[in-house]
C-alpha positions in Angstrom: 1.8 -11.6 17.4 -1.8 -11.1 17.8 -3.0 -9.4 14.6 -6.3 -7.9 13.6 -7.4 -8.1 9.9 -9.7 -5.3 8.7 -11.8 -6.0 5.7 -11.5 -9.6 6.6 -14.1 -10.8 4.0 -12.8 -9.0 0.8 -10.1 -10.4 -1.6 -7.2 -9.0 0.4 -8.7 -9.6 3.5 -9.2 -13.3 2.9 -5.6 -13.5 1.7 -4.2 -11.8 4.8 -6.0 -14.3 7.1 -4.5 -17.2 5.0 -0.9 -15.7 5.2 -1.2 -15.0 8.9 -2.2 -18.6 9.7 1.0 -19.6 7.6 3.5 -17.2 9.4 5.5 -18.3 12.0 5.2 -15.7 15.1 1.9 -14.3 13.7 -1.7 -15.3 14.9 -5.1 -14.1 14.0 -6.4 -12.2 17.0 -9.7 -10.6 15.2 -11.2 -10.1 11.9 -13.3 -7.1 11.3 -15.8 -6.1 8.5 -18.2 -3.1 8.0 -21.4 -2.9 9.8 -24.0 -4.6 7.5 -21.7 -7.1 5.9 -23.2 -10.5 5.1 -19.9 -12.0 6.3 -20.5 -11.0 10.1 -20.8 -13.9 12.1 -18.7 -16.2 9.9 -15.4 -17.9 10.9 -12.8 -15.9 9.2 -10.7 -19.2 8.3 -13.6 -20.8 6.6 -14.1 -17.7 4.6 -10.4 -17.8 3.6 -10.5 -21.3 2.7 -8.1 -22.4 5.3 -10.9 -24.2 7.5 -12.0 -23.3 10.8 -9.8 -20.5 12.7 -11.9 -19.8 15.8 -12.3 -16.1 14.9 -15.6 -14.9 14.2 -15.7 -12.0 11.8 -17.3 -8.9 13.8 -17.9 -5.2 13.3 -17.2 -4.3 17.0 -13.8 -2.4 16.7 -13.1 -1.9 20.2 -13.6 -5.4 21.1 -11.4 -6.5 18.4 -8.5 -4.3 19.2 -8.7 -5.1 22.9 -5.5 -7.5 23.9 -4.4 -7.0 20.1 -0.7 -6.2 19.2 -1.2 -4.9 15.7 -3.6 -4.3 12.8 -3.3 -5.0 9.1 -5.4 -2.7 6.9 -6.1 -2.6 3.2 -9.5 -0.6 3.3 -10.1 2.9 2.6 -8.6 6.2 3.6 -11.4 7.0 6.1 -11.3 3.8 7.6 -7.5 3.8 8.0 -7.4 7.3 9.4 -9.9 6.5 12.1 -8.1 3.1 12.9 -4.7 4.8 13.2 -6.2 7.1 16.0 -7.4 3.9 17.8 -4.0 2.4 17.3 -2.3 5.5 18.7 -4.7 5.3 21.8 -3.7 1.7 22.3 0.0 2.0 21.0 -0.5 -0.8 18.7 1.3 -1.5 15.3 -0.9 -0.4 12.4 0.2 -1.6 8.8 -1.5 0.2 6.0 -1.7 -0.9 2.5 -4.7 1.3 1.9 -4.2 3.6 -1.2 -6.0 6.7 -2.4 -5.1 9.1 0.5 -5.9 12.7 0.1 -4.0 15.3 2.5 -6.5 15.2 5.4 -6.5 11.5 5.9 -2.7 11.5 5.6 -2.6 14.2 8.1 -4.6 12.0 10.5 -1.9 9.0 10.0 0.9 11.4 10.7 -0.9 12.7 13.9 -1.5 9.1 14.8 2.2 8.0 14.6 3.1 11.3 16.5 0.6 10.1 19.2 1.6 6.5 20.0 1.1 4.2 17.3 3.9 2.4 15.1 2.5 3.0 11.5 4.0 1.3 8.4 2.4 2.9 5.7 3.0 2.1 1.9 1.5 2.2 -1.6 2.6 -1.3 -2.2 3.9 -3.9 0.3 5.8 -6.0 -1.9 9.7 -6.6 -2.0 9.9 -6.4 -5.7 7.9 -3.0 -6.1 9.9 -1.4 -3.3 13.2 -2.6 -4.9 11.9 -1.0 -8.1 11.2 2.3 -6.6 14.9 2.4 -5.4 16.1 1.6 -9.1 13.7 4.4 -10.3 14.8 6.9 -8.0 18.5 6.0 -9.0 17.7 6.1 -12.9 15.8 9.4 -12.4 18.7 11.0 -10.4 21.4 9.5 -13.3 19.3 10.5 -16.3 18.4 14.3 -16.3 15.2 15.9 -17.4 16.7 17.5 -20.3 17.5 14.3 -21.9 15.0 11.9 -20.5 11.3 12.1 -20.0 9.5 9.9 -17.3 6.2 8.2 -17.7 4.6 5.7 -15.4 2.2 3.3 -16.6 -0.1 1.1 -14.6 -2.9 -1.7 -15.1 -5.3 -2.9 -12.3 -8.6 -5.0 -12.2 -11.9 -3.4 -13.0 -12.9 -3.3 -9.3 -9.9 -0.9 -8.4 -11.5 2.5 -7.3 -8.6 4.8 -7.2 -6.3 6.1 -9.8 -3.4 6.5 -10.3 -2.7 3.5 -8.1 -0.9 3.8 -4.8 2.2 2.0 -6.5 2.2 4.3 -9.5 2.2 7.1 -6.9 5.2 5.4 -5.0 7.1 5.1 -8.1 6.3 8.7 -9.2 7.6 9.7 -5.9 10.6 7.8 -6.2 11.4 9.5 -9.6 10.5 13.0 -8.2 13.0 12.4 -5.4 15.4 11.4 -7.8 15.0 14.4 -9.8 15.0 16.7 -6.5 11.3 17.8 -7.4 7.8 17.7 -5.7 5.6 15.2 -7.5 2.4 17.4 -6.8 3.9 20.3 -8.6 5.3 18.4 -11.7 3.0 15.4 -12.4 0.5 15.0 -15.4 -2.4 12.9 -14.5 -4.6 13.4 -17.7 -4.0 14.2 -21.2 -6.9 14.7 -23.6 -7.3 16.9 -26.7 -4.9 19.4 -28.2 -2.5 19.3 -25.2 0.7 20.7 -27.1 4.2 19.6 -26.6 5.2 17.7 -23.4 6.6 19.9 -20.9 10.1 19.1 -19.9 10.7 17.7 -16.5 7.0 16.6 -15.8 6.3 12.9 -14.8 3.3 11.6 -16.5 0.8 8.8 -15.5 -1.3 6.6 -17.6 -4.1 4.4 -16.0 -5.5 1.3 -17.4 -8.3 -0.8 -15.8 -9.8 -4.3 -16.9 -10.3 -7.7 -16.1 -8.6 -9.4 -13.3 -5.3 -7.8 -13.4 -3.6 -7.9 -9.9 -1.3 -5.2 -10.8 1.5 -4.2 -13.4 3.6 -1.0 -13.3 6.0 0.3 -15.5 8.4 3.3 -15.3 9.5 4.5 -18.7 12.5 6.8 -19.3 12.5 7.9 -22.7 15.3 9.7 -24.4 16.3 10.6 -28.2 16.8 7.3 -29.7 16.6 5.2 -26.6 14.2 4.1 -24.0 14.6 2.5 -20.7 11.6 0.4 -19.0 11.8 -0.7 -15.3 8.8 -2.9 -14.7 7.2 -5.2 -12.0 4.1 -7.5 -12.6 2.2 -9.0 -9.4 0.5 -12.2 -10.4 -0.9 -13.1 -6.9 -2.0 -10.9 -3.8 -0.4 -13.3 -1.6 3.0 -10.9 -2.1 1.2 -7.9 -0.8 -0.1 -10.1 2.3 3.3 -11.5 2.8 4.8 -8.2 2.9 2.3 -6.9 5.2 2.8 -9.4 7.8 6.5 -8.8 7.7 5.9 -5.4 8.4 3.9 -6.0 11.3 6.5 -8.3 12.9 9.2 -5.9 12.3 7.3 -2.9 13.7 6.4 -4.8 16.7 10.1 -3.9 18.1 10.2 -0.4 16.8 9.2 2.6 18.5 6.0 4.8 17.6 6.6 6.5 14.3 5.6 6.6 10.8 7.6 3.9 8.8 7.6 2.6 5.2 8.2 -0.5 3.5 11.7 0.5 2.5 12.6 1.0 6.2 11.1 -2.8 6.7 13.2 -4.2 3.8 16.5 -2.1 4.7 16.4 -0.3 1.5 15.9 3.3 2.9 18.6 5.8 2.2 
């Protein structure tokens, strides 16, 4: 499968280039970077530390997508939305690990899936986190809001720009689904000052940033006299890259539409 890596000079981009080179059935077709990037013109493999790959990093999106089978994208919402439209025009697979989406960009992704792109979008591409989300949903369903409060705690490296993280929101959505509520209506993102007692049935988020932490997430279900914690710690970005390439290979045989990592991993419904 001929894959295009977006943001190929970034931390995740370099990891993706490396994982593509190691994955049977996948090949690096093109490597894209933003206009003005100092990496333009560099060999993507050399930049990723795997030796010469014969693929030069470019900012020419149309040239990069010509002849490709799929796109792997851990960039920013505006870029992902634009690339999704281009993927739809070419009937390509588009794997989106980008986080921090607002409603307008999410609507653009859905429109692209309806228009011909095969999109796999997830706040986290790892097997462990998606299994954790299933467990969170089950726990939230079993432990009702009258007896148990839910809090989502996450920590990432100092360079992360969105909060809560996409993974934290994925876990919050799983908890909300288990409770049969809309996360947007029942989430608490910030507490400061005299906030009063905790409102029953809400889902709280706490965000930590610092150092080089790849990603740590815990969902706490706190009741009277007992507490359950479901956690995942990522020690290496490779787990996200492997999941993304697995998703691309899986999606190659699927009709156009919007899928999640639960679909890829057989954990859906």
